ZAMARGU-4260 file (C-alpha; in steps of 0.2 Angstrom, whole numbers, plus 5000, padded with zeros to 4 digits):
<rodrens>
0) 5087/5114/4921 | 5071/5105/4924 | 5065/5101/4942 | 5064/5083/4938 | 5083/5083/4932
5) 5088/5092/4948 | 5079/5079/4958 | 5088/5065/4950 | 5105/5073/4951 | 5102/5076/4970
10) 5096/5058/4973 | 5112/5052/4965 | 5123/5063/4975 | 5114/5059/4991 | 5113/5040/4989
15) 5123/5036/4973 | 5116/5024/4960 | 5107/5009/4968 | 5116/5015/4984 | 5105/5005/4996
20) 5105/4989/4987 | 5121/4980/4993 | 5125/4966/4982 | 5107/4962/4977 | 5095/4973/4969
25) 5078/4973/4978 | 5063/4966/4970 | 5047/4976/4970 | 5029/4970/4972 | 5013/4982/4971
30) 4997/4974/4976 | 4982/4984/4972 | 4964/4979/4976 | 4948/4984/4968 | 4934/4992/4978
35) 4941/4988/4995 | 4940/5003/5006 | 4951/5010/5020 | 4939/5003/5033 | 4939/4985/5025
40) 4952/4978/5036 | 4951/4971/5054 | 4966/4981/5059 | 4957/4997/5054 | 4943/4994/5066
45) 4931/4983/5055 | 4921/4974/5068 | 4916/4960/5057 | 4930/4956/5044 | 4944/4945/5048
50) 4960/4949/5039 | 4974/4941/5049 | 4988/4941/5035 | 4985/4959/5031 | 4985/4964/5049
55) 5002/4955/5051 | 5008/4965/5036 | 5001/4981/5044 | 5012/4977/5060 | 5028/4975/5049
60) 5025/4990/5038 | 5026/5008/5037 | 5008/5014/5036 | 5002/5030/5028 | 4986/5035/5037
65) 4982/5050/5027 | 4985/5043/5009 | 4973/5047/4995 | 4969/5039/4978 | 4955/5044/4966
70) 4936/5040/4969 | 4936/5027/4955 | 4948/5015/4948 | 4955/5021/4931 | 4961/5038/4938
75) 4970/5029/4952 | 4978/5017/4941 | 4984/5030/4929 | 4991/5040/4943 | 5000/5026/4950
80) 5008/5021/4934 | 5014/5039/4930 | 5016/5049/4946 | 5005/5062/4937 | 4988/5068/4941
85) 4973/5061/4931 | 4968/5077/4923 | 4986/5079/4916 | 4989/5061/4911 | 4972/5060/4903
90) 4966/5044/4911 | 4953/5054/4921 | 4937/5043/4920 | 4931/5025/4919 | 4922/5024/4902
95) 4918/5036/4888 | 4934/5035/4879 | 4944/5044/4892 | 4952/5030/4902 | 4968/5031/4891
100) 4985/5038/4897 | 4994/5050/4886 | 5006/5041/4875 | 5021/5054/4879 | 5021/5050/4898
105) 5033/5037/4905 | 5025/5023/4915 | 5031/5014/4931 | 5035/4998/4922 | 5045/5008/4909
110) 5056/5015/4923 | 5059/4998/4930 | 5063/4991/4913 | 5075/5005/4910 | 5084/5000/4926
115) 5086/4982/4923 | 5070/4975/4930 | 5059/4961/4923 | 5041/4968/4923 | 5025/4959/4925
120) 5006/4963/4927 | 4994/4951/4934 | 4976/4955/4934 | 4967/4971/4930 | 4974/4985/4919
125) 4959/4996/4915 | 4969/5009/4905 | 4966/5003/4888 | 4963/4987/4879 | 4969/4990/4861
130) 4986/4996/4854 | 4995/5007/4859 | 4987/5007/4877 | 4988/4989/4882 | 4999/4984/4896
135) 5012/4976/4885 | 5013/4993/4875 | 5016/5003/4891 | 5031/4993/4898 | 5025/4977/4905
140) 5035/4962/4898 | 5024/4948/4905 | 5005/4952/4905 | 4992/4940/4912 | 4976/4950/4912
145) 4958/4952/4908 | 4951/4967/4899 | 4939/4981/4903 | 4935/4985/4921 | 4930/4968/4926
150) 4921/4952/4923 | 4904/4961/4919 | 4911/4974/4907 | 4907/4975/4889 | 4924/4966/4885
155) 4921/4952/4897 | 4903/4950/4895 | 4900/4932/4900 | 4916/4929/4910 | 4916/4921/4926
160) 4926/4922/4942 | 4926/4903/4944 | 4931/4898/4927 | 4940/4914/4920 | 4944/4918/4903
165) 4960/4928/4902 | 4974/4933/4891 | 4992/4928/4892 | 4999/4942/4882 | 4987/4941/4867
170) 4984/4922/4869 | 4966/4918/4875 | 4967/4905/4889 | 4954/4897/4902 | 4957/4892/4920
175) 4947/4882/4933 | 4955/4892/4947 | 4946/4906/4955 | 4952/4923/4947 | 4961/4930/4962
180) 4970/4914/4965 | 4974/4913/4947 | 4983/4930/4947 | 4993/4926/4963 | 4998/4909/4956
185) 5003/4916/4939 | 5013/4930/4948 | 5022/4918/4959 | 5026/4906/4945 | 5034/4921/4935
190) 5043/4928/4950 | 5050/4910/4953 | 5057/4911/4935 | 5065/4928/4938 | 5072/4923/4955
195) 5080/4907/4949 | 5089/4917/4936 | 5095/4931/4947 | 5084/4944/4938 | 5076/4957/4949
200) 5057/4960/4946 | 5044/4972/4947 | 5027/4964/4949 | 5010/4973/4948 | 4997/4962/4956
205) 4981/4972/4951 | 4966/4963/4957 | 4948/4963/4951 | 4941/4959/4968 | 4932/4963/4979
210) 4924/4973/4965 | 4907/4966/4958 | 4901/4953/4954 | 4901/4948/4972 | 4905/4930/4969
215) 4917/4924/4982 | 4922/4906/4985 | 4908/4898/4995 | 4918/4895/5011 | 4923/4913/5012
220) 4905/4918/5010 | 4899/4906/5023 | 4912/4914/5035 | 4901/4929/5036 | 4884/4923/5031
225) 4877/4923/5049 | 4887/4938/5054 | 4878/4951/5043 | 4860/4953/5038 | 4863/4958/5020
230) 4870/4943/5010 | 4879/4954/4997 | 4889/4962/5011 | 4894/4944/5017 | 4899/4941/4999
235) 4909/4957/4999 | 4918/4952/5015 | 4921/4935/5008 | 4930/4942/4993 | 4942/4951/5005
240) 4945/4936/5015 | 4950/4927/4999 | 4962/4942/4995 | 4969/4940/5013 | 4972/4922/5011
245) 4981/4925/4994 | 4992/4938/5003 | 4996/4925/5016 | 5002/4913/5001 | 5012/4927/4994
250) 5020/4930/5011 | 5024/4912/5013 | 5032/4911/4995 | 5043/4926/4999 | 5048/4918/5015
255) 5052/4901/5007 | 5062/4909/4993 | 5071/4920/5006 | 5066/4935/4996 | 5055/4944/5010
260) 5069/4954/5018 | 5075/4962/5001 | 5058/4964/4993 | 5048/4980/4993 | 5030/4976/4996
265) 5017/4989/4994 | 4998/4985/4997 | 4985/4998/4992 | 4967/4999/4987 | 4961/5009/4972
270) 4946/5019/4979 | 4933/5020/4992 | 4924/5005/4998 | 4907/4999/4990 | 4901/4992/5007
275) 4891/5008/5011 | 4882/5006/4994 | 4877/4988/5000 | 4872/4993/5017 | 4871/5011/5022
280) 4878/5010/5039 | 4892/4997/5034 | 4908/5001/5044 | 4918/5015/5035 | 4931/5020/5048
285) 4920/5035/5052 | 4921/5043/5035 | 4908/5051/5024 | 4906/5045/5007 | 4911/5029/4997
290) 4917/5024/4980 | 4913/5037/4967 | 4911/5052/4979 | 4924/5066/4983 | 4922/5065/5002
295) 4935/5056/5012 | 4927/5039/5012 | 4928/5040/4993 | 4947/5042/4991 | 4956/5039/5008
300) 4965/5023/5006 | 4976/5010/5013 | 4995/5011/5010 | 5007/4999/5018 | 5025/4999/5013
305) 5037/4986/5019 | 5056/4983/5015 | 5065/4975/5030 | 5082/4977/5022 | 5079/4995/5016
310) 5084/5004/5031 | 5067/5011/5034 | 5067/5009/5053 | 5054/5002/5064 | 5036/4999/5058
315) 5025/5015/5061 | 5011/5025/5056 | 5015/5041/5046 | 5001/5054/5046 | 5007/5065/5032
320) 4996/5070/5018 | 5001/5059/5004 | 4995/5053/4987 | 4995/5038/4975 | 5005/5050/4963
325) 5019/5049/4976 | 5023/5030/4974 | 5033/5031/4957 | 5043/5046/4963 | 5047/5037/4979
330) 5053/5021/4970 | 5064/5032/4959 | 5072/5040/4974 | 5073/5025/4986 | 5082/5015/4972
335) 5091/5028/4964 | 5084/5024/4947 | 5087/5033/4930 | 5072/5041/4923 | 5069/5039/4904
340) 5065/5056/4895 | 5047/5062/4898 | 5037/5077/4893 | 5029/5079/4910 | 5036/5081/4928
345) 5029/5072/4942 | 5014/5079/4952 | 5018/5067/4966 | 5033/5069/4979 | 5046/5056/4985
350) 5041/5049/5002 | 5059/5043/5004 | 5064/5055/5018 | 5048/5051/5027 | 5051/5032/5025
355) 5070/5034/5030 | 5069/5046/5044 | 5056/5044/5058 | 5059/5062/5063 | 5057/5070/5046
360) 5042/5082/5045 | 5033/5085/5028 | 5029/5103/5024 | 5012/5109/5020 | 5006/5103/5003
365) 4990/5104/4992 | 4984/5088/4983 | 4970/5087/4970 | 4959/5071/4970 | 4949/5070/4954
370) 4937/5059/4945 | 4927/5065/4930 | 4909/5063/4926 | 4905/5047/4918 | 4902/5055/4902
375) 4912/5071/4901 | 4925/5080/4912 | 4916/5092/4925 | 4926/5104/4936 | 4918/5100/4953
380) 4908/5084/4951 | 4920/5072/4960 | 4935/5084/4964 | 4942/5087/4981 | 4957/5099/4985
385) 4966/5094/5001 | 4977/5106/5010 | 4984/5098/5026 | 4968/5096/5037 | 4957/5105/5025
390) 4946/5098/5012 | 4937/5108/4998 | 4923/5098/4991 | 4909/5105/4979 | 4911/5123/4986
395) 4911/5118/5004 | 4926/5118/5016 | 4929/5104/5029 | 4941/5103/5044 | 4945/5084/5043
400) 4954/5085/5060 | 4939/5093/5070 | 4926/5085/5059 | 4931/5068/5052 | 4914/5064/5046
405) 4913/5080/5036 | 4896/5086/5043 | 4900/5105/5045 | 4904/5116/5031 | 4916/5129/5039
410) 4919/5140/5023 | 4911/5155/5031 | 4921/5153/5047 | 4937/5152/5038 | 4935/5163/5022
415) 4954/5166/5020 | 4957/5147/5019 | 4942/5144/5008 | 4947/5158/4996 | 4965/5152/4994
420) 4960/5134/4991 | 4946/5139/4978 | 4958/5151/4969 | 4971/5137/4968 | 4959/5124/4961
425) 4952/5137/4949 | 4969/5141/4942 | 4973/5122/4941 | 4957/5118/4931 | 4959/5134/4920
430) 4977/5129/4916 | 4971/5111/4910 | 4954/5115/4903 | 4959/5117/4885 | 4967/5100/4884
435) 4952/5091/4892 | 4942/5090/4875 | 4957/5080/4867 | 4953/5061/4867 | 4967/5049/4865
440) 4967/5039/4850 | 4966/5020/4847 | 4978/5016/4833 | 4973/5004/4819 | 4982/4996/4805
445) 4998/4994/4816 | 5009/4978/4814 | 5009/4978/4834 | 4990/4974/4833 | 4985/4970/4815
450) 4966/4967/4820 | 4959/4980/4832 | 4943/4977/4842 | 4933/4992/4848 | 4919/4991/4861
455) 4906/5003/4869 | 4919/5006/4883 | 4928/5017/4871 | 4912/5027/4864 | 4917/5045/4867
460) 4906/5054/4880 | 4894/5039/4882 | 4893/5028/4898 | 4890/5010/4892 | 4903/4999/4900
465) 4894/4986/4908 | 4884/4970/4902 | 4870/4977/4913 | 4868/4992/4901 | 4863/4980/4887
470) 4848/4974/4898 | 4843/4991/4905 | 4843/5002/4891 | 4847/5004/4872 | 4861/5016/4868
475) 4862/5028/4854 | 4880/5026/4855 | 4894/5038/4850 | 4910/5038/4839 | 4926/5029/4842
480) 4942/5040/4841 | 4954/5030/4830 | 4970/5034/4822 | 4976/5025/4806 | 4994/5022/4807
485) 4995/5020/4788 | 4984/5025/4774 | 4975/5012/4765 | 4959/5001/4763 | 4952/4995/4780
490) 4939/4981/4783 | 4927/4986/4797 | 4915/4974/4804 | 4901/4979/4815 | 4893/4968/4828
495) 4880/4968/4842 | 4889/4956/4853 | 4907/4953/4857 | 4915/4944/4842 | 4921/4929/4853
500) 4903/4925/4856 | 4899/4922/4838 | 4881/4927/4841 | 4869/4934/4828 | 4865/4952/4826
505) 4847/4949/4830 | 4849/4937/4844 | 4846/4940/4863 | 4860/4940/4875 | 4867/4925/4884
510) 4858/4918/4899 | 4873/4912/4908 | 4892/4915/4910 | 4904/4903/4903 | 4903/4894/4919
515) 4884/4893/4919 | 4881/4906/4932 | 4864/4914/4927 | 4865/4932/4921 | 4851/4944/4915
520) 4846/4942/4897 | 4848/4957/4886 | 4834/4958/4873 | 4837/4955/4854 | 4835/4969/4842
525) 4827/4968/4825 | 4842/4973/4816 | 4838/4975/4797 | 4852/4986/4791 | 4869/4993/4798
530) 4876/5010/4795 | 4894/5016/4796 | 4901/5034/4795 | 4919/5041/4796 | 4922/5059/4801
535) 4903/5063/4801 | 4902/5059/4782 | 4885/5053/4775 | 4884/5035/4782 | 4886/5019/4771
540) 4871/5007/4774 | 4871/4989/4771 | 4855/4978/4773 | 4854/4962/4783 | 4845/4949/4772
545) 4829/4942/4778 | 4833/4926/4788 | 4852/4929/4788 | 4860/4924/4804 | 4874/4936/4802
550) 4886/4939/4817 | 4892/4955/4809 | 4891/4966/4794 | 4908/4970/4785 | 4912/4987/4776
555) 4928/4992/4766 | 4933/5010/4768 | 4948/5021/4763 | 4957/5029/4778 | 4971/5042/4777
560) 4984/5041/4790 | 4979/5051/4805 | 4965/5054/4817 | 4947/5049/4813 | 4930/5048/4821
565) 4921/5031/4817 | 4903/5028/4821 | 4891/5014/4817 | 4872/5011/4820 | 4860/4997/4819
570) 4844/5001/4809 | 4827/4993/4808 | 4817/4988/4792 | 4812/5006/4789 | 4830/5012/4792
575) 4826/5020/4809 | 4840/5020/4821 | 4839/5006/4834 | 4855/5009/4843 | 4873/5012/4841
580) 4884/4997/4834 | 4891/4990/4849 | 4907/4982/4843 | 4919/4984/4829 | 4934/4975/4822
585) 4946/4984/4810 | 4960/4977/4799 | 4970/4985/4786 | 4969/4975/4770
</rodrens>
């Protein structure tokens, strides 16, 4: 019998199926912020920020003070959704075609849906924008979202926080509401519908703020404008104030609907703060590092859990070493949920006993934090092995209790600890290294998504996931890993700019967002021909006629069912390569 099955049987024996629910199944809301750090709360000691609503939530919650996520957003999101470490669930990096979860793992919304919940995502997904990796393909029934990592990504090239273009499922919509306000509004409207019909809901409010671009509402910026010297830091803090105000609106909504007491509310952030990258000495709760780094400031995170009717006891702080991979196992345990069949066991542990019993002490455990290099998985680049108070980072050992700022490598003073941790991590890496080369496919020719759009974000092994990359450099590109669901003839269009822009191949980039905010202009390219290759075969080349204002060049190719490497290039008038072809659109004819 598998360990996961034993876990579920014991949960049922101890608590029964939905044992703690009484007559009403609890709702569940997870709020995840983007680039806010542990120190970016006034209740965590920030001397400048004012976060009264989140401070109040802190006072009503069980807080995990030694809770860890990945150093960047995609790995954290995949670990939250699966309870499985990023190296194993495959969503281990932000770009480079390696931000897609394995298709054979069960996700958090799938678990909730299996147990009778309505499931909704509002905001940022960042685990795939094409079938079968979209949020609606992975268990969410209601999806109000943007694509890519944010509003400066290659998919949202000219989007704007103040006049956001967004998707309601697959339908493109526009709003005059600030993006964070929009996600909360849409979530509360949907939850209202569920509450009125007596339908329990799981809501994932995944925000794209306070991530760049740093464009807060004016009033929130002016709140900090004269309190800090750097205007970008004032903007960053302004975005967090906007989040705080929206959390206050959510709190009022829960109170008005009489849902607060029987709703599990989790508040988290996805990686370390970007504040130290704006101002080096910005408040960071005394930690070394920031977003993108394997030191404590890159991955120690906020985690508040509140459930007034859940029998969790008084609000308190728990200092046990915990991880984002623990959240899904905890929900399964707390709610006695059935688990759909899955190919992988959880890496995370249930925190139910810690939540229910103030006297329970967690045993010693080892947790791996990992974020691959932007282009390819690397063993030690952004990895940290944590073992109680010990941190193994890039061949150095730190005692976080004695040295919270991680200033002193003590590997020579504690050779036994160092050796055991290094051997543990080596064994873990070696057990997974063979699978790292496999890249998850984007499926084309499916009835679930008849037309598939590919972007530089999915170029395998290449970091080109921001509109700024169009300005600062011209990329040679790479291939897209696709999988034809059915054999047949496929139409492939290659374009320089996102298809929704309807912009000629040779044109320079836009000068403003859709709301008129200025952006850097990317140069035009003298595209005279376009090349397309499948599986490294000799490329097919089509010329662009002189004077033609073509937005894209189309090819028709034969694809057999199965995996293929698809690659395109732009060429000049002598057929020399200018760059990779940035965008592709595929349809089975």
